[in-house]
N, C-alpha and C positions, 0 to 999 in steps of 0.2 A: 217781354214774353209775355205776348197774349195767347191768343186759342190759336195761333199757328206754332208755336214753339216743339211742334211735335215732327216738324216738316223736316225732312231729312232723316228721319228716324222710322222704324216702322212701327206701329202702332202694339201696344203688348198683346199677347196672346191669353186664352183662357186662364193658364197655369199663373201667369204672371198677374192678372186680375184677381186670382184668388189668394197669391201670395199678398197683394194690395191688403185684402179683404182682412188677412191674417194678423198682419200689422196694425191693421187697425184697431181689432181686439185685443191685442196686445198692447196696443196703445191707450186705449181705454183702461183697460184693468190698472195700467202702470200710472194714469191720471188720476183715477179713481182712489191709488194708494198714496201717490206722491204728493199730491197737492194739500192735503191737508196738513203732512208732516213739514213740507217747504213753508207753509202758510203761518203754522203754530211757530217757527223759526224766525220768519221774518218779522210778525210780530212782536214778539217778546213778550214778557211780563207787566200787565197791566193794571198791576195792582197798586194801590196809594199807598204811599208811604206810611201812613197811622192805621191801616186797615186791620181790623182782625175778623170781619165775617166773611164768610165763603159760601158761595150757592153750594159748589161743587170743588172740593179740593184735589189737584191734580197729583197724581203719585211723585214722589221726590224721586226726578231724573238727574244724573248730574249735568252740569250744562254744560260740559263738554260732549256727553250723549247728544245731546240734543242739538249742539252744533254741527256733530258729525252728522246726524239723521239728516238735519235740515240741508247742510251740502251735499248730499249723497242723494236727496230728494230732489233738489235742484238739478243734479247730474243728471240724473233718470230723468225728468222733464227735458231737459236740453238734447237727451239723446234723443227723446221719442219725438222731439220737435224738429231736429236735423232728418230724422227717418221717412216721419212723413212728409217733411219739404221734397227729400229726394223721389219719393214714391209719387207724390203729387207732381213734380216735374217730368217724372217717365210716363205718365198718365197711368200708375197702376192702382191709382185709389178711386173708390165710387164717389159718385158726384154728393153723396150725402155726409161724407166724414166730418165735415164739421159740424153739422147737425147733431153727429153723435159725439164730439168731443168738447166742443166748447160747452154744454150744461154740465157735464161732468166735473170740467174745470172749476166753472163757476160754484156748483156745490163743493167740492172740496175746499176751496177759497174759503166759502161759507162755514163749513165744518171747523176748518182752523182757528179761523178769527172768533167764531162763535165757544170754541173750546178757549180760548185765552181769556175770553169776556166772561165766562162761565167761570172759570178758575180765578180770578182775580180777587185780592183781599180787599174789600172795602169797609168803610167806616158808615154802618147801618145797611139798609136795602140795596142790592145790586139790580137798580133799573135796567141796565145795559143787558143782562141774563135774562129778564123779563122780557124786552124787546127781542131779543133773539130767540128765544120760545114761541114766543107770538108768530116771527115770523118763519121759522122753521117749515113749517107744512106746508107754505107757500111757496118756498124754494124747493123743496123735494116733488110736492106735487108738479112742479113747473119742469123741473130738470130731469128728472127719472124718465116722464114717457116720454120728452121731445128725445132724451140721448135713444134710448128703445127704440125710438121710431127711427132714427137715423142710424144703426146698428142693424136692426134688421131688414131697413130698406136696402144697405151696404152686401147685407149678405144674398139677400134676393137677388140684386143685380148683378152679383158674384155667377151665382148659378146658371144666370139667363143668359149671360155672355160666355158662357165655356162650352 
């Protein structure tokens, strides 16, 4: 399935392309909200067995709630992936959709992982939390503008084609 996979089907109309742009915005919001939760659950507790020092103490949440939240977040991400795949297959997504979503997914994974590193109980100084703190501005400054360019480009191309 290459660039000719639209043969035999009509190209999408302006309203179909707008629905693809709406799907992209909804997916971006879902990815931004669900990726940190899924990552938090997948990474798990990083505390040392004899650790008693915290950089930040995470709120006490029952492990069942964390598991349910992680599974729901993964289900939401899977649903977004399927919806984006079918919209891409039907040529309803703008060409900038990857630029809009992948940086947000990377940012969400960094936030979830960084939260686990920050909340880990350690014996002494939490060097990992320092590295997360140093890397955070770089990750945010690269991910958010790249995603904004992708989303605004998608919105502009959706208006232009309708």
